[in-house]
Biopython code that builds the backbone (N, CA, C, O; Angstrom):
import numpy as np
from Bio.PDB.StructureBuilder import StructureBuilder

atoms = [
    (1, "UNK", "N", (0.846, -1.171, 0.000)),
    (1, "UNK", "CA", (0.000, 0.000, 0.000)),
    (1, "UNK", "C", (0.897, 1.241, 0.000)),
    (1, "UNK", "O", (1.813, 1.361, 0.813)),
    (2, "UNK", "N", (0.625, 2.121, -0.889)),
    (2, "UNK", "CA", (1.346, 3.394, -0.926)),
    (2, "UNK", "C", (0.687, 4.341, 0.067)),
    (2, "UNK", "O", (-0.539, 4.442, 0.115)),
    (3, "UNK", "N", (1.487, 5.025, 0.848)),
    (3, "UNK", "CA", (0.960, 5.949, 1.853)),
    (3, "UNK", "C", (1.530, 7.335, 1.607)),
    (3, "UNK", "O", (2.746, 7.529, 1.602)),
    (4, "UNK", "N", (0.662, 8.270, 1.408)),
    (4, "UNK", "CA", (1.050, 9.677, 1.319)),
    (4, "UNK", "C", (0.434, 10.353, 2.530)),
    (4, "UNK", "O", (-0.791, 10.421, 2.635)),
    (5, "UNK", "N", (1.252, 10.855, 3.447)),
    (5, "UNK", "CA", (0.712, 11.415, 4.687)),
    (5, "UNK", "C", (-0.039, 12.722, 4.454)),
    (5, "UNK", "O", (0.164, 13.408, 3.453)),
    (6, "UNK", "N", (-0.914, 13.048, 5.410)),
    (6, "UNK", "CA", (-1.599, 14.337, 5.308)),
    (6, "UNK", "C", (-0.592, 15.475, 5.435)),
    (6, "UNK", "O", (0.455, 15.332, 6.065)),
    (7, "UNK", "N", (-0.923, 16.581, 4.838)),
    (7, "UNK", "CA", (-0.055, 17.758, 4.921)),
    (7, "UNK", "C", (-0.238, 18.426, 6.290)),
    (7, "UNK", "O", (-1.213, 18.154, 6.991)),
    (8, "UNK", "N", (0.695, 19.293, 6.661)),
    (8, "UNK", "CA", (0.503, 20.063, 7.891)),
    (8, "UNK", "C", (-0.822, 20.826, 7.877)),
    (8, "UNK", "O", (-1.481, 20.966, 8.907)),
    (9, "UNK", "N", (-1.196, 21.311, 6.710)),
    (9, "UNK", "CA", (-2.463, 22.036, 6.591)),
    (9, "UNK", "C", (-3.654, 21.112, 6.839)),
    (9, "UNK", "O", (-4.621, 21.507, 7.490)),
    (10, "UNK", "N", (-3.586, 19.883, 6.323)),
    (10, "UNK", "CA", (-4.645, 18.898, 6.553)),
    (10, "UNK", "C", (-4.801, 18.627, 8.049)),
    (10, "UNK", "O", (-5.917, 18.558, 8.564)),
    (11, "UNK", "N", (-3.675, 18.476, 8.737)),
    (11, "UNK", "CA", (-3.716, 18.195, 10.173)),
    (11, "UNK", "C", (-4.262, 19.385, 10.954)),
    (11, "UNK", "O", (-4.968, 19.209, 11.947)),
    (12, "UNK", "N", (-3.939, 20.579, 10.511)),
    (12, "UNK", "CA", (-4.465, 21.776, 11.175)),
    (12, "UNK", "C", (-5.970, 21.878, 10.986)),
    (12, "UNK", "O", (-6.689, 22.260, 11.909)),
    (13, "UNK", "N", (-6.452, 21.539, 9.791)),
    (13, "UNK", "CA", (-7.894, 21.557, 9.536)),
    (13, "UNK", "C", (-8.590, 20.559, 10.463)),
    (13, "UNK", "O", (-9.626, 20.879, 11.047)),
    (14, "UNK", "N", (-8.034, 19.358, 10.601)),
    (14, "UNK", "CA", (-8.621, 18.362, 11.492)),
    (14, "UNK", "C", (-8.648, 18.881, 12.928)),
    (14, "UNK", "O", (-9.661, 18.755, 13.615)),
    (15, "UNK", "N", (-7.554, 19.457, 13.376)),
    (15, "UNK", "CA", (-7.475, 20.021, 14.728)),
    (15, "UNK", "C", (-8.567, 21.069, 14.933)),
    (15, "UNK", "O", (-9.254, 21.070, 15.954)),
    (16, "UNK", "N", (-8.716, 21.949, 13.965)),
    (16, "UNK", "CA", (-9.740, 22.995, 14.047)),
    (16, "UNK", "C", (-11.147, 22.403, 14.050)),
    (16, "UNK", "O", (-12.005, 22.837, 14.819)),
    (17, "UNK", "N", (-11.387, 21.402, 13.179)),
    (17, "UNK", "CA", (-12.708, 20.773, 13.114)),
    (17, "UNK", "C", (-13.078, 20.096, 14.429)),
    (17, "UNK", "O", (-14.231, 20.137, 14.857)),
    (18, "UNK", "N", (-12.089, 19.476, 15.063)),
    (18, "UNK", "CA", (-12.334, 18.792, 16.330)),
    (18, "UNK", "C", (-12.394, 19.761, 17.505)),
    (18, "UNK", "O", (-12.952, 19.443, 18.556)),
    (19, "UNK", "N", (-11.816, 20.940, 17.320)),
    (19, "UNK", "CA", (-11.748, 21.901, 18.415)),
    (19, "UNK", "C", (-10.773, 21.455, 19.496)),
    (19, "UNK", "O", (-10.939, 21.797, 20.667)),
    (20, "UNK", "N", (-9.748, 20.685, 19.100)),
    (20, "UNK", "CA", (-8.775, 20.146, 20.040)),
    (20, "UNK", "C", (-7.611, 21.105, 20.227)),
    (20, "UNK", "O", (-7.307, 21.920, 19.355)),
    (21, "UNK", "N", (-6.973, 20.994, 21.371)),
    (21, "UNK", "CA", (-5.723, 21.695, 21.618)),
    (21, "UNK", "C", (-4.593, 20.872, 21.004)),
    (21, "UNK", "O", (-4.791, 19.724, 20.608)),
    (22, "UNK", "N", (-3.418, 21.467, 20.932)),
    (22, "UNK", "CA", (-2.258, 20.728, 20.460)),
    (22, "UNK", "C", (-1.978, 19.523, 21.340)),
    (22, "UNK", "O", (-1.590, 18.464, 20.847)),
    (23, "UNK", "N", (-2.171, 19.681, 22.627)),
    (23, "UNK", "CA", (-1.943, 18.578, 23.569)),
    (23, "UNK", "C", (-2.922, 17.434, 23.305)),
    (23, "UNK", "O", (-2.535, 16.266, 23.341)),
    (24, "UNK", "N", (-4.182, 17.762, 23.041)),
    (24, "UNK", "CA", (-5.183, 16.734, 22.732)),
    (24, "UNK", "C", (-4.866, 16.030, 21.412)),
    (24, "UNK", "O", (-5.029, 14.815, 21.299)),
    (25, "UNK", "N", (-4.417, 16.785, 20.422)),
    (25, "UNK", "CA", (-4.060, 16.182, 19.138)),
    (25, "UNK", "C", (-2.849, 15.267, 19.298)),
    (25, "UNK", "O", (-2.798, 14.196, 18.692)),
    (26, "UNK", "N", (-1.884, 15.675, 20.099)),
    (26, "UNK", "CA", (-0.710, 14.845, 20.345)),
    (26, "UNK", "C", (-1.128, 13.517, 20.971)),
    (26, "UNK", "O", (-0.634, 12.460, 20.579)),
    (27, "UNK", "N", (-2.040, 13.573, 21.945)),
    (27, "UNK", "CA", (-2.514, 12.345, 22.587)),
    (27, "UNK", "C", (-3.251, 11.471, 21.582)),
    (27, "UNK", "O", (-3.082, 10.251, 21.581)),
    (28, "UNK", "N", (-4.062, 12.077, 20.732)),
    (28, "UNK", "CA", (-4.810, 11.340, 19.721)),
    (28, "UNK", "C", (-3.863, 10.624, 18.758)),
    (28, "UNK", "O", (-4.145, 9.511, 18.315)),
    (29, "UNK", "N", (-2.750, 11.262, 18.440)),
    (29, "UNK", "CA", (-1.780, 10.699, 17.504)),
    (29, "UNK", "C", (-0.722, 9.835, 18.189)),
    (29, "UNK", "O", (0.154, 9.278, 17.529)),
    (30, "UNK", "N", (-0.808, 9.726, 19.519)),
    (30, "UNK", "CA", (0.171, 8.937, 20.295)),
    (30, "UNK", "C", (1.587, 9.474, 20.127)),
    (30, "UNK", "O", (2.536, 8.709, 19.954)),
    (31, "UNK", "N", (1.716, 10.775, 20.180)),
    (31, "UNK", "CA", (3.037, 11.402, 20.115)),
    (31, "UNK", "C", (3.113, 12.465, 21.205)),
    (31, "UNK", "O", (2.094, 12.873, 21.762)),
    (32, "UNK", "N", (4.313, 12.901, 21.496)),
    (32, "UNK", "CA", (4.487, 13.991, 22.440)),
    (32, "UNK", "C", (4.043, 15.304, 21.822)),
    (32, "UNK", "O", (3.984, 15.453, 20.602)),
    (33, "UNK", "N", (3.734, 16.249, 22.696)),
    (33, "UNK", "CA", (3.243, 17.543, 22.212)),
    (33, "UNK", "C", (4.264, 18.231, 21.300)),
    (33, "UNK", "O", (3.884, 18.842, 20.302)),
    (34, "UNK", "N", (5.542, 18.137, 21.630)),
    (34, "UNK", "CA", (6.570, 18.754, 20.787)),
    (34, "UNK", "C", (6.643, 18.080, 19.418)),
    (34, "UNK", "O", (6.878, 18.742, 18.407)),
    (35, "UNK", "N", (6.440, 16.765, 19.390)),
    (35, "UNK", "CA", (6.430, 16.077, 18.098)),
    (35, "UNK", "C", (5.232, 16.514, 17.268)),
    (35, "UNK", "O", (5.338, 16.693, 16.055)),
    (36, "UNK", "N", (4.091, 16.683, 17.929)),
    (36, "UNK", "CA", (2.907, 17.122, 17.189)),
    (36, "UNK", "C", (3.184, 18.431, 16.465)),
    (36, "UNK", "O", (2.789, 18.611, 15.313)),
    (37, "UNK", "N", (3.863, 19.337, 17.145)),
    (37, "UNK", "CA", (4.179, 20.632, 16.530)),
    (37, "UNK", "C", (5.023, 20.460, 15.279)),
    (37, "UNK", "O", (4.903, 21.241, 14.334)),
    (38, "UNK", "N", (5.879, 19.440, 15.266)),
    (38, "UNK", "CA", (6.729, 19.192, 14.093)),
    (38, "UNK", "C", (5.918, 18.682, 12.903)),
    (38, "UNK", "O", (6.345, 18.828, 11.757)),
    (39, "UNK", "N", (4.757, 18.087, 13.161)),
    (39, "UNK", "CA", (3.907, 17.597, 12.077)),
    (39, "UNK", "C", (3.059, 18.709, 11.474)),
    (39, "UNK", "O", (2.554, 18.579, 10.360)),
    (40, "UNK", "N", (2.908, 19.796, 12.211)),
    (40, "UNK", "CA", (1.979, 20.836, 11.763)),
    (40, "UNK", "C", (2.645, 22.140, 11.365)),
    (40, "UNK", "O", (1.959, 23.127, 11.099)),
    (41, "UNK", "N", (3.954, 22.163, 11.319)),
    (41, "UNK", "CA", (4.582, 23.406, 10.894)),
    (41, "UNK", "C", (6.081, 23.409, 11.045)),
    (41, "UNK", "O", (6.719, 22.363, 11.166)),
    (42, "UNK", "N", (6.625, 24.597, 11.034)),
    (42, "UNK", "CA", (8.066, 24.759, 11.091)),
    (42, "UNK", "C", (8.666, 24.786, 9.706)),
    (42, "UNK", "O", (7.972, 24.610, 8.705)),
    (43, "UNK", "N", (9.954, 25.008, 9.664)),
    (43, "UNK", "CA", (10.645, 25.111, 8.381)),
    (43, "UNK", "C", (10.639, 23.786, 7.625)),
    (43, "UNK", "O", (10.526, 23.772, 6.399)),
    (44, "UNK", "N", (10.760, 22.678, 8.343)),
    (44, "UNK", "CA", (10.764, 21.362, 7.713)),
    (44, "UNK", "C", (9.846, 20.422, 8.499)),
    (44, "UNK", "O", (10.314, 19.621, 9.308)),
    (45, "UNK", "N", (8.540, 20.525, 8.254)),
    (45, "UNK", "CA", (7.606, 19.677, 8.996)),
    (45, "UNK", "C", (7.846, 18.199, 8.728)),
    (45, "UNK", "O", (8.240, 17.809, 7.628)),
    (46, "UNK", "N", (7.603, 17.382, 9.750)),
    (46, "UNK", "CA", (7.743, 15.937, 9.622)),
    (46, "UNK", "C", (6.455, 15.348, 9.054)),
    (46, "UNK", "O", (5.390, 15.960, 9.135)),
    (47, "UNK", "N", (6.568, 14.167, 8.486)),
    (47, "UNK", "CA", (5.409, 13.444, 7.979)),
    (47, "UNK", "C", (4.860, 12.556, 9.082)),
    (47, "UNK", "O", (5.619, 11.899, 9.795)),
    (48, "UNK", "N", (3.545, 12.536, 9.222)),
    (48, "UNK", "CA", (2.896, 11.704, 10.223)),
    (48, "UNK", "C", (2.950, 10.253, 9.754)),
    (48, "UNK", "O", (2.539, 9.930, 8.640)),
    (49, "UNK", "N", (3.461, 9.392, 10.620)),
    (49, "UNK", "CA", (3.576, 7.973, 10.290)),
    (49, "UNK", "C", (2.189, 7.349, 10.086)),
    (49, "UNK", "O", (1.206, 7.782, 10.687)),
    (50, "UNK", "N", (2.134, 6.344, 9.245)),
    (50, "UNK", "CA", (0.898, 5.635, 8.957)),
    (50, "UNK", "C", (0.252, 5.122, 10.239)),
    (50, "UNK", "O", (-0.954, 5.280, 10.433)),
    (51, "UNK", "N", (1.045, 4.512, 11.113)),
    (51, "UNK", "CA", (0.488, 3.917, 12.333)),
    (51, "UNK", "C", (-0.147, 4.972, 13.231)),
    (51, "UNK", "O", (-1.167, 4.709, 13.867)),
    (52, "UNK", "N", (0.441, 6.156, 13.289)),
    (52, "UNK", "CA", (-0.138, 7.225, 14.105)),
    (52, "UNK", "C", (-1.448, 7.730, 13.502)),
    (52, "UNK", "O", (-2.414, 7.976, 14.224)),
    (53, "UNK", "N", (-1.475, 7.883, 12.193)),
    (53, "UNK", "CA", (-2.704, 8.320, 11.536)),
    (53, "UNK", "C", (-3.786, 7.249, 11.650)),
    (53, "UNK", "O", (-4.960, 7.567, 11.840)),
    (54, "UNK", "N", (-3.394, 5.991, 11.536)),
    (54, "UNK", "CA", (-4.345, 4.893, 11.683)),
    (54, "UNK", "C", (-4.970, 4.928, 13.079)),
    (54, "UNK", "O", (-6.182, 4.769, 13.222)),
    (55, "UNK", "N", (-4.150, 5.133, 14.097)),
    (55, "UNK", "CA", (-4.653, 5.215, 15.465)),
    (55, "UNK", "C", (-5.631, 6.377, 15.609)),
    (55, "UNK", "O", (-6.697, 6.224, 16.206)),
    (56, "UNK", "N", (-5.274, 7.529, 15.067)),
    (56, "UNK", "CA", (-6.155, 8.691, 15.137)),
    (56, "UNK", "C", (-7.514, 8.376, 14.508)),
    (56, "UNK", "O", (-8.558, 8.644, 15.103)),
    (57, "UNK", "N", (-7.492, 7.813, 13.312)),
    (57, "UNK", "CA", (-8.725, 7.512, 12.601)),
    (57, "UNK", "C", (-9.553, 6.476, 13.361)),
    (57, "UNK", "O", (-10.776, 6.594, 13.440)),
    (58, "UNK", "N", (-8.892, 5.463, 13.916)),
    (58, "UNK", "CA", (-9.609, 4.427, 14.661)),
    (58, "UNK", "C", (-10.298, 5.014, 15.881)),
    (58, "UNK", "O", (-11.468, 4.721, 16.129)),
    (59, "UNK", "N", (-9.598, 5.830, 16.640)),
    (59, "UNK", "CA", (-10.185, 6.420, 17.838)),
    (59, "UNK", "C", (-11.349, 7.337, 17.480)),
    (59, "UNK", "O", (-12.347, 7.392, 18.198)),
    (60, "UNK", "N", (-11.219, 8.049, 16.379)),
    (60, "UNK", "CA", (-12.291, 8.962, 15.971)),
    (60, "UNK", "C", (-13.510, 8.239, 15.396)),
    (60, "UNK", "O", (-14.623, 8.760, 15.470)),
    (61, "UNK", "N", (-13.317, 7.057, 14.828)),
    (61, "UNK", "CA", (-14.398, 6.380, 14.115)),
    (61, "UNK", "C", (-15.017, 5.199, 14.851)),
    (61, "UNK", "O", (-16.208, 4.938, 14.682)),
    (62, "UNK", "N", (-14.252, 4.482, 15.656)),
    (62, "UNK", "CA", (-14.759, 3.271, 16.289)),
    (62, "UNK", "C", (-15.545, 3.593, 17.555)),
    (62, "UNK", "O", (-15.291, 4.594, 18.225)),
    (63, "UNK", "N", (-16.489, 2.738, 17.864)),
    (63, "UNK", "CA", (-17.270, 2.905, 19.092)),
    (63, "UNK", "C", (-16.427, 2.512, 20.303)),
    (63, "UNK", "O", (-15.377, 1.884, 20.169)),
    (64, "UNK", "N", (-16.901, 2.888, 21.469)),
    (64, "UNK", "CA", (-16.214, 2.498, 22.711)),
    (64, "UNK", "C", (-16.141, 0.976, 22.819)),
    (64, "UNK", "O", (-15.124, 0.436, 23.255)),
    (65, "UNK", "N", (-17.202, 0.283, 22.427)),
    (65, "UNK", "CA", (-17.200, -1.180, 22.470)),
    (65, "UNK", "C", (-16.142, -1.751, 21.533)),
    (65, "UNK", "O", (-15.434, -2.693, 21.890)),
    (66, "UNK", "N", (-16.035, -1.182, 20.332)),
    (66, "UNK", "CA", (-15.016, -1.642, 19.380)),
    (66, "UNK", "C", (-13.620, -1.433, 19.952)),
    (66, "UNK", "O", (-12.773, -2.323, 19.877)),
    (67, "UNK", "N", (-13.383, -0.260, 20.522)),
    (67, "UNK", "CA", (-12.066, 0.027, 21.087)),
    (67, "UNK", "C", (-11.754, -0.898, 22.250)),
    (67, "UNK", "O", (-10.616, -1.346, 22.389)),
    (68, "UNK", "N", (-12.735, -1.191, 23.082)),
    (68, "UNK", "CA", (-12.510, -2.110, 24.200)),
    (68, "UNK", "C", (-12.195, -3.511, 23.697)),
    (68, "UNK", "O", (-11.344, -4.194, 24.265)),
    (69, "UNK", "N", (-12.871, -3.947, 22.639)),
    (69, "UNK", "CA", (-12.587, -5.251, 22.058)),
    (69, "UNK", "C", (-11.140, -5.310, 21.547)),
    (69, "UNK", "O", (-10.463, -6.326, 21.707)),
    (70, "UNK", "N", (-10.681, -4.234, 20.944)),
    (70, "UNK", "CA", (-9.299, -4.178, 20.467)),
    (70, "UNK", "C", (-8.339, -4.205, 21.657)),
    (70, "UNK", "O", (-7.315, -4.888, 21.615)),
    (71, "UNK", "N", (-8.665, -3.472, 22.705)),
    (71, "UNK", "CA", (-7.817, -3.476, 23.902)),
    (71, "UNK", "C", (-7.757, -4.874, 24.513)),
    (71, "UNK", "O", (-6.702, -5.300, 24.982)),
    (72, "UNK", "N", (-8.880, -5.586, 24.511)),
    (72, "UNK", "CA", (-8.891, -6.956, 25.022)),
    (72, "UNK", "C", (-7.989, -7.849, 24.180)),
    (72, "UNK", "O", (-7.268, -8.691, 24.716)),
    (73, "UNK", "N", (-8.030, -7.667, 22.872)),
    (73, "UNK", "CA", (-7.164, -8.448, 21.983)),
    (73, "UNK", "C", (-5.698, -8.126, 22.258)),
    (73, "UNK", "O", (-4.855, -9.023, 22.267)),
    (74, "UNK", "N", (-5.397, -6.870, 22.479)),
    (74, "UNK", "CA", (-4.031, -6.462, 22.790)),
    (74, "UNK", "C", (-3.558, -7.129, 24.084)),
    (74, "UNK", "O", (-2.415, -7.577, 24.176)),
    (75, "UNK", "N", (-4.444, -7.189, 25.079)),
    (75, "UNK", "CA", (-4.105, -7.853, 26.341)),
    (75, "UNK", "C", (-3.882, -9.350, 26.104)),
    (75, "UNK", "O", (-2.965, -9.940, 26.675)),
    (76, "UNK", "N", (-4.722, -9.962, 25.261)),
    (76, "UNK", "CA", (-4.582, -11.385, 24.964)),
    (76, "UNK", "C", (-3.246, -11.679, 24.277)),
    (76, "UNK", "O", (-2.678, -12.759, 24.443)),
    (77, "UNK", "N", (-2.761, -10.725, 23.518)),
    (77, "UNK", "CA", (-1.475, -10.876, 22.847)),
    (77, "UNK", "C", (-0.322, -10.724, 23.841)),
    (77, "UNK", "O", (0.790, -11.190, 23.594)),
    (78, "UNK", "N", (-0.603, -10.068, 24.964)),
    (78, "UNK", "CA", (0.430, -9.951, 25.995)),
    (78, "UNK", "C", (0.684, -8.546, 26.497)),
    (78, "UNK", "O", (1.529, -8.347, 27.370)),
    (79, "UNK", "N", (-0.028, -7.568, 25.963)),
    (79, "UNK", "CA", (0.180, -6.184, 26.398)),
    (79, "UNK", "C", (-0.464, -5.964, 27.761)),
    (79, "UNK", "O", (-1.406, -6.658, 28.145)),
    (80, "UNK", "N", (0.055, -5.005, 28.462)),
    (80, "UNK", "CA", (-0.541, -4.581, 29.728)),
    (80, "UNK", "C", (-1.091, -3.183, 29.495)),
    (80, "UNK", "O", (-0.346, -2.259, 29.169)),
    (81, "UNK", "N", (-2.411, -3.033, 29.667)),
    (81, "UNK", "CA", (-3.068, -1.756, 29.448)),
    (81, "UNK", "C", (-3.822, -1.367, 30.693)),
    (81, "UNK", "O", (-4.551, -2.182, 31.258)),
    (82, "UNK", "N", (-3.662, -0.148, 31.124)),
    (82, "UNK", "CA", (-4.451, 0.359, 32.249)),
    (82, "UNK", "C", (-5.856, 0.650, 31.750)),
    (82, "UNK", "O", (-6.026, 1.104, 30.619)),
    (83, "UNK", "N", (-6.867, 0.396, 32.575)),
    (83, "UNK", "CA", (-8.250, 0.660, 32.129)),
    (83, "UNK", "C", (-8.513, 2.132, 31.904)),
    (83, "UNK", "O", (-9.622, 2.511, 31.530)),
]
sb = StructureBuilder()
sb.init_structure("model")
sb.init_model(0)
sb.init_chain("A")
sb.init_seg("    ")
for serial, (resi, resn, name, xyz) in enumerate(atoms, 1):
    if name == "N":
        sb.init_residue(resn, " ", resi, " ")
    sb.init_atom(name, np.array(xyz, "f"), 0.0, 1.0, " ", f" {name:<3s}", serial, name[0])
structure = sb.get_structure()
């Protein structure tokens, strides 16, 4: 699968649409707040990794039950997750 990441402008539009702070967007993308800033601007913005964008989309689209089922599967695989 070819992956072309969203542009910094695309990510800013999403942030604005959600009404999230930079800190909330960083948590959604599973990155630190300083890393989030690198995805949304600066002289040489970074590209958002596929896995981070996938996580963002999953959290935004899946129901709480779906997410819990995934967390249960992760635990079954051996991960330790706090409730």
